[in-house]
Kinemage of the C-alpha trace (Angstrom):
@kinemage 1
@onewidth
@group {chain A} dominant
@subgroup {mainchain}
@vectorlist {calphas} color= white
{ca unk a 1} P -25.502 -8.910 -0.484
{ca unk a 2} L -25.120 -7.112 -3.803
{ca unk a 3} L -22.352 -4.578 -4.142
{ca unk a 4} L -23.342 -1.348 -5.863
{ca unk a 5} L -20.879 -0.641 -8.622
{ca unk a 6} L -20.175 2.608 -10.330
{ca unk a 7} L -18.260 3.405 -13.490
{ca unk a 8} L -15.585 6.059 -13.136
{ca unk a 9} L -13.380 7.567 -15.800
{ca unk a 10} L -9.638 7.697 -15.261
{ca unk a 11} L -6.821 9.031 -17.400
{ca unk a 12} L -3.361 7.544 -17.802
{ca unk a 13} L -0.908 9.225 -20.169
{ca unk a 14} L -3.764 11.173 -21.683
{ca unk a 15} L -5.810 8.096 -22.495
{ca unk a 16} L -9.248 7.743 -20.948
{ca unk a 17} L -10.458 4.496 -19.399
{ca unk a 18} L -13.866 3.605 -17.978
{ca unk a 19} L -13.496 1.398 -14.904
{ca unk a 20} L -16.212 -0.207 -12.810
{ca unk a 21} L -15.698 -0.480 -9.063
{ca unk a 22} L -17.684 -0.622 -5.820
{ca unk a 23} L -19.062 2.811 -4.924
{ca unk a 24} L -17.139 2.992 -1.657
{ca unk a 25} L -13.823 2.400 -3.468
{ca unk a 26} L -14.135 5.032 -6.208
{ca unk a 27} L -12.040 7.654 -4.423
{ca unk a 28} L -9.248 5.154 -3.719
{ca unk a 29} L -9.282 3.924 -7.321
{ca unk a 30} L -9.123 7.505 -8.617
{ca unk a 31} L -6.158 8.183 -6.330
{ca unk a 32} L -4.447 5.000 -7.535
{ca unk a 33} L -5.030 6.043 -11.147
{ca unk a 34} L -3.444 9.449 -10.479
{ca unk a 35} L -0.450 7.692 -8.911
{ca unk a 36} L -0.080 5.336 -11.893
{ca unk a 37} L -0.389 8.283 -14.263
{ca unk a 38} L 2.295 10.211 -12.369
{ca unk a 39} L 4.659 7.231 -12.482
{ca unk a 40} L 3.981 6.724 -16.188
{ca unk a 41} L 4.557 10.444 -16.798
{ca unk a 42} L 7.953 10.176 -15.056
{ca unk a 43} L 9.032 7.496 -17.505
{ca unk a 44} L 7.577 9.427 -20.405
{ca unk a 45} L 9.393 12.654 -19.415
{ca unk a 46} L 12.728 10.875 -19.042
{ca unk a 47} L 13.289 11.839 -22.657
{ca unk a 48} L 13.940 8.394 -24.033
{ca unk a 49} L 11.513 7.277 -26.711
{ca unk a 50} L 9.999 4.189 -25.094
{ca unk a 51} L 6.989 2.157 -26.100
{ca unk a 52} L 3.983 2.740 -23.854
{ca unk a 53} L 3.937 -0.963 -22.960
{ca unk a 54} L 7.560 -0.864 -21.787
{ca unk a 55} L 6.859 2.318 -19.847
{ca unk a 56} L 3.859 0.622 -18.203
{ca unk a 57} L 5.908 -2.438 -17.255
{ca unk a 58} L 8.696 -0.311 -15.799
{ca unk a 59} L 6.210 1.780 -13.798
{ca unk a 60} L 4.509 -1.401 -12.553
{ca unk a 61} L 7.849 -2.919 -11.529
{ca unk a 62} L 8.834 0.238 -9.654
{ca unk a 63} L 5.491 0.366 -7.846
{ca unk a 64} L 5.671 -3.344 -6.984
{ca unk a 65} L 9.188 -2.800 -5.617
{ca unk a 66} L 7.935 0.112 -3.479
{ca unk a 67} L 5.031 -1.988 -2.209
{ca unk a 68} L 7.282 -4.897 -1.267
{ca unk a 69} L 9.696 -2.588 0.592
{ca unk a 70} L 6.793 -1.022 2.500
{ca unk a 71} L 5.462 -4.467 3.406
{ca unk a 72} L 8.903 -5.488 4.671
{ca unk a 73} L 9.158 -2.333 6.761
{ca unk a 74} L 5.651 -2.825 8.107
{ca unk a 75} L 6.358 -6.448 9.030
{ca unk a 76} L 9.617 -5.438 10.680
{ca unk a 77} L 7.900 -2.720 12.711
{ca unk a 78} L 5.073 -5.091 13.680
{ca unk a 79} L 7.555 -7.732 14.814
{ca unk a 80} L 9.477 -5.130 16.811
{ca unk a 81} L 6.319 -3.931 18.575
{ca unk a 82} L 5.251 -7.505 19.194
{ca unk a 83} L 8.577 -8.224 20.914
{ca unk a 84} L 8.271 -5.073 23.014
{ca unk a 85} L 4.743 -5.969 24.076
{ca unk a 86} L 5.874 -9.457 25.119
{ca unk a 87} L 8.744 -8.020 27.172
{ca unk a 88} L 6.370 -5.603 28.906
{ca unk a 89} L 3.807 -8.375 29.518
{ca unk a 90} L 6.557 -10.515 31.059
{ca unk a 91} L 7.541 -7.617 33.335
{ca unk a 92} L 3.936 -7.091 34.427
{ca unk a 93} L 3.562 -10.821 35.117
{ca unk a 94} L 6.763 -10.784 37.149
{ca unk a 95} L 5.661 -7.810 39.241
{ca unk a 96} L 2.216 -9.314 39.819
{ca unk a 97} L 3.772 -12.640 40.791
{ca unk a 98} L 6.083 -10.911 43.304
{ca unk a 99} L 3.153 -8.979 44.788
{ca unk a 100} L 1.052 -12.135 45.019
{ca unk a 101} L 3.875 -14.000 46.774
{ca unk a 102} L 4.284 -11.167 49.327
{ca unk a 103} L 0.650 -11.327 50.396
């Protein structure tokens, strides 16, 4: 099945880029581009004269760090819910077993 692609134009630090992506992902890519631009602008506004490449690497490292922390939190929450579900399932099994043994 062929994926319909569309070219969108994004701007990062005032520079325009044409990017091709599947039609159903254009909005998400535009949002990601705005986020990258905002992070790059933060580094740019810090007042220190920094090469664009260094600024890009620092922004990428910060975003990767954020992503990894969110993944850790998500995994931790998922594991916690999984444990809770198992405890509840064990309780239900116990109650059903007791009821079955009474009858």
